[in-house]
N, C-alpha and C positions, 0 to 999 in steps of 0.2 A: 317105335314098336307098332306093328300093324295088328289090330284086333280083328278077331274073326267076327262073323255076323252075329248080331244079338240073338241069344237062344229063345227069348220070349218065354222063359220058364226055367225049370231045373233049379239051379242054385240062385237064379234070379229071384225066386220067391223068398228065399232066405234073406236076400238083400233087402227085399221089400219089408219083411218083418223087422229086421234089426234097424232099418232106416226109420220105420214107424216109431219104435221105442226110443231111438236116438232123439228124434224131434220131440217126442213126448217128454223126455227127461230134461232136455236142454231148454225148450221153449215154454214149459209149463209155468214156471215162476215168472219169467219176463212178460208173458202175455197176460197173466193174471195179476200183474203188478198193481192193478187198481185197488186190490185189497190192502197191499202194503202202502200204497199211496196215501190212503186215509190215515194210517198209523204214523207215517212220516210227517204228515201235516200237523198232527197233534204233538209229536215228540219234538220236532225241531222248530215249529212255529214259523216257518217260512211261507211266502206267498204261493199261490197255486201254480203260477207260471214257473217259478223257480223250482218248486218241488217236482213239477211234471217233467223236468229235464232228466231226472233219474230214469224213469220208465222209458222216455223217448230215446235216450242214449242206448239203453239196453236193447231196444228193438231196432234202433237205427244204425248204430256204429258198425255192426257186423255187415249190414248191407252197404254202408259207405265204403267199407274195406273190401267189397266184393272183388274188385280187380286183383287185389293182393291175395285174397282167398283163392281165386281161380288159379293164379300162378302157383300158389302153394300146392293145390290139389294136382295140377298138371305136372309139377316138378317131383313131388314126393309120393303121390298116390292118395287115394281116399282113406285107406286103412291107417297109415301113420298119422295123417292129419286128424282123423276122428279120435284116435287115442290121445294125442297131445291136447286136443281141444277139450276132451273130457276133464283133464286136470284143470284147465283154465276155468271152465264153468263151475266145477265143484269148489275150487279154491276161491274164486270170486264171491260166490254165495256165502261161504264160511267166513271170509274176511269181512264181508259186509255186516255181519252180526256185531262186530266191534266198532262200527262207524261212530265217531264222536260228533260228526256234523254232516250236513248235506253235501259238502264239497268232497268229503271222503267217499261218499256213495257214488258221486259222479265217476270216480275212477274205478272203485272196486266192483260196484254193481253195474254201472253204466258201460264202462269201457272194457273191463276184463271179461265179464259175463257176456256182454254184447259181441265182442270179437270172437269169443269161443263159439257162440251160437252161429255167427256168420260162417265160420270155417266148417262147422258141422252141417249147416244147411247146404253149402256148396258141395261138400263131399257126398252127401246123400243123394242130391239131385243128379250130380254128374254120374255116379256109379250106377244109379237106376236107369238113366238114359242109355248107358252102355249095354245093359243087360236086356233092354226091351225096345222093340220097334213097333210092331203092330198093336201091342197092348200097352204102349207107353202112357197113353192117357189114363188108363185104369191104374197102372202102377204108380204114377205120380199122384193120382188122386188118393190112393191108399196111404202112401207114405206121408202126404201132406196132412192127412187127418190126425196124425200123431200129435202135432202141435195144437190142434183144435180140441182133441180129447184131453190133452194136458191142461189147456185153458179151463175146460169144464171141471176137471178133477181138482186141479191146484187151487182154483178159486175157493172151493169149499174146504180143501185140505189146509190151506194157509190160514184161513179164518179160524178153523178149529185149533190149529197148532198155536196160533197167537193167544187164544183164550186159555189154552192149557199151559203153555211154556213161555209166553211172551214173544215179542218181536224177535229178540236175539235168538232164542231157542228155535223159533220157526225157521230162521235162515240157516242155522246150523244143521237141522234135520233135513231140510230141502237140499242143502249142499251135499250131505252124505248120500242122499238118494241119487244125486247126479253122478256119483262115481260108477254107477252101473253102465254109464256110457262107454267105459273102457271095455267091458265085455262085449257090448254091441259092436264097437269099432273093430275088435279083433276078428270078427266074422266077415268083414267086408273084403272078401277075397277078390282081387282084380280079375277081370275077364282074361282068359287065356289068349295068348297070341296065336295067330294063324300060322299054318305051315308054309304059306306062299311067301316068296322072297319079298323083302321090303322094296319100295321104289328106289331107284338109283339116286344117290345123293348129288347135290350140286357141287360145283368145284369149290365153293366157299366152305362147304361142310366136309369135303374130302380131306383137306389139308390138316385141320386139327386132329382128325382121327389118326392120321399118320404119326402125329406127335405123341399121341396117347399109347402107341404100340409098345414103347419101351417099358411102360408100367405093367403090361399084361404078361410079359415073358422076359426072363433074363437073357440079355444078349451081350456080346462083347462091345467095347466102346466103338470099334470100327463100324459094327453093324448099326448102332444107334446113330452115329454121325451120318452114315450112308442114307438111312431113312430120312433124317432131318434135311440133309442137303438135297435129296431127291424130291421131297415135298416142296422145298423152297424153289427148286428149279422148275417143277411142274407149274407152280403158281406164276413164276416169272414168264414162262413160255405162254401161259394163257393170256397174260396181260400184254406182253411185248414179244412177238415172235422173232424179230431180228436179233434180239439179245440172247435168244435161247442157246445158240451154239457157244457164244462167248461165256455165258454162265456155266455151261457144262464143262468147258475146258478149265475154268477157274475152280470149279468144284473138284475136279480130278487132281489139280495141282495142290489144293488144300489137303485132300485125303492122302496124297503121296508124301506130303511133308510132315505128317503127324507120326510121331513115334510113341509107342505104347510105353509110357513111363508115368510116374506119379505127377510130375509137373504138367505134362501135356494132358493127362486125364483131367486135372483140375480145370484147365482152360477149355477142354471139350465140354465139361459139365456146365461151365458158364455159358458156352454157346448154346447148348441144349436148352437151358432154362430161359435164356433171352429170347430165342426163337419161339419157344413154347408160349411165353407170356405175350409176345406180340400177336401170335396167331389166335390165342384165346381172347385177347382184347378185341381183335378184329371181328371174331365170331360173335361175341356178345354185343358189339355195336351194331352188327348186321341184324341180329335178332331184334334189337330195340327198334331199328328203322323199319323192319318188317312189321312189327307190332303196330307202330304208328300208322303205317300205310294201310294195314288191314282195318284199323279203326276208322280211318277216313273213308275207306270203301264202304264200310257198313253204314255210315251216316249219309251216304249218297242215296240210300233207299228211303223213299218217303215214308213207308210204313214203319221201318225201324226208327227213324227220327221222331215220328209221331208217338211211338211206343214209349220212348224215354220221357217225353213231355207228359203223356197220360199217366204213367206210373208215378211220376213225381207229384202231380196234382192229386192223384187218387190217394196217395199216402198222407199228403198234407191234410186232406179233408176226411178221408175214410178211416184213418187209424185212431183218432182221438176218442171215439165212442167206447172202444174196448178198454181204454185206460180210465176214462172219466165218467162213464155211465153211472157208476155207484154214487159219485159226488153229485151228478145231475139230479138223481133221485133225492139225495139228502137236501140239495138246494131247493127242490120243489116241495119240501116239507111233507114228504110222503111218510106215513106212519110205518114204522118198522114191523108192526104186527101184520101188515098187509103183505109182507115179503113171504112168498111161498118158495122162492128159489132166487139166489143172487143173479142179478142181471148179467154179470160177466159170465156166469155159468150158462145162461141161455144163449149168449153170443157164441160160446165155445161149442155147445152141442149142435147148434144150427150151422155153424161153420163146418163141422164135420159132415153133416148131411149135404151141405152145399158143395164141398170138395168132392165127395163121392159122386153126387149127381152130375155135376158139371164135368168131372173127369170121365165118366161113362159116356156122356153125350159127345164129348170130344172125339171118341173113337168111332162114332157113326160116320159113314162115308158122306152122307148128305148134309152133315153139319159143318158150317163154316165157322171155325173156332175164333176167327178175328171178330166177326159180327156177334158171336155169342159173348165174347169178352166186352165188346162195346155196349151191348145190352145191359150187362151187369153194372157197368159204370154209370149209365144213365139212370138206372133204377136206384142205385146207391145214392146218387145226388138228390133224387126226389125224396128218398127216405130221410136224409139228413135235414131237408127243409121242413119235414114234419115234426122233428123232435121238439122245437119250441112250443108246439101246440099240445104236447103230451103232458098232462097234469096229474095222471094217476099211474099206479103201478101196472095196471093192465095194459094201458096204451104204451108205456115204456117197455114192457115185456114184449109186446107184439113188434114194436120197432126194433128192439134188440134182436129178436129172432130173424126179422127180415134182413137187417144189416149183417147179421152173422152168416146167413145163407149166401148173400151176395158176396161177402168177403171170401167165400170159398172159391172165387175166381182165381185165387193164387194157384190152385191145382192145374189150371189150364194155361197159366202164363208161361211156364217153361215149354209147354206144347206149342203155343203160338210162336215163341222165340225160335224153337227148333225148326218149325215149318218155314220161318222167315229166312233164316241164315244157314240152315243145314246143321246136321249133327256134328260135323267137323269144326264148326265155328261156335258151337253152343257155349262152351266154357268162356270164350272170349266175349261174345255178345252178351251173355247172361250176366257176366260180371259187371259190364258197363251199365246195364239196365238196373241191376240191383244196387249200384252205387247211387243212382238217382232215387230209387225207392227208399234207401236208407236216409238220404237227405230229407225226403218228405216225412219219414217216420220221426226223424229227429226234430223237425221244425213244427209238425202238426200240433202235438199236445201243448208245448209251451205257448204257441200262438193262441190256442183256445183258452189256456189258463190266463194269459195276459189280457185277452178280451174280457174275461170274467173280472180280473182285478181292476180293470178300467171301468166297466159298466155295471159290475155287481150282478150280472145275470148272463146266462149262457145263450140267449136267443140270437144276438148278433154274431156270436162265434160260430154257431151251427149254420146260420145263413151263409156266412163266409165259406164254411167247409163244403156245403152243398154246391155253392157256385164253382169252387175249385174242381170238384169231381165232375160236374156237368161239363165244364169247359174242356177238361181233358178228354172226356168221351166224345164230344162233338169234334174236337180237333183230330182225333184218331179216325173217326168215321169219315171226315172230309178227306183225310190223307189216303184212305183206302179206296173210296168210291171212284175218283177220276182215273186211277191207274190200274184198277183191278183187271179188266179185260186186256188192257194194253200190255201189262206185265206178263199175262198168261200167253198172249199171242207172240210176244217178242222175246220170250225167255231163251229161245234157241239162238238168237242173235246177240245176246249179251256176252261180254267178255267173261273169261273164266272166273275172275274175282268179283263179279257183280252178283248181287243177290236179289231175289224177288219173292214176295209172299205167294204161297200156293195154297189152294184149298186142301182140306184134310185128305191125307194120302188114301189112294184107292188100292194100295197094295194089300 
């Protein structure tokens, strides 16, 4: 299907609103899992590293499965995927209320809820990019604030629900709220197709379409066989021209020898199904080969290769504070009377501000989004190095706000990816990058928790986290600097399947 040009408005703003609430409802609890983390530590009595796996899986498993999520959205569309994922998130949260041990939570909360969130995130980002071009940075910034607002509200909401109804009641109520994702998903209407004719199919794609014709309209047996044999003959002619005439004569002889009776009809049906299965298998194998080839082409780009390293290291080091900051404060023996607001809520509200600010900046023509993203990585690394020196609520709150604002760079990451590989390759490339982001999300909190179990303090863990983020930022900066002007000057000489990063669009 060929989509018309993005309208940059109209129903696109409805998509932005429902995508905002979708991310709010699905990511509110997983991002604010730090509140539940403290309860699980007390209820199950496991180590910090072991318990941290629940929250890290919930935030990482969906990203790890991003290639699969991308295929699902490409195959079925954003609306069906969003509705199905709404059931997954709500069901996973409700089932988690009956968890007898930490291992049960790995599956119910970590995997089921995490996979549902991953599907929803891919669906909302993809459909928003289809509806927006010139205002894409603003649109992505707006929808991505949904998860940040969810973090801010759910941090306080879950704590209040736990005080009133206990941990089990909290998860049941939060799961019931997530059912509203179904209503949001139903409004994700796909972008209408254009009136222009689609591009001509290749010979590999033509043949299977001919085999599908007999499903669309009832035909006689002779007509079906004629279509099948004609498609087979066309394929043979394309592969071996000398045999074309011989195959044509053979086909005529086959058709002339067929009598319309029950016995021959059965044989003809077997021929139909056999040829159909062969062509379908051939087409699927060709699609798989094309996917692998396109993936290899993407990794030939230095910037894209550096992006996957940077996002992996950023999530290993940058994600743990949102999960463990409350426990960091408790480990520092900070008096609960000094708490004016949960640290997780501060991270959430400042992430919202960061996503909006960075998303708006990305739309300015003079802003280089890659350098902007690198700057946020380097500043995040320095903020992580400062956490061991924070011994009061005020300093931890300030660092939480800074880290929250810089974590807002998630709103410009799809923008950077789109400018790197193009809108037509966004789903493919973004799925690969999100896989590595999920790997970092899954490993980061347990590593920090294990550091604490080993040293009985968080200082070494956050030194390690800061080093990871700084290393990723420097690698991305080095990958971009040498080839920046070269890519811009030689872009016209690159083969059609090669990609280069471009400065923010001037359109």
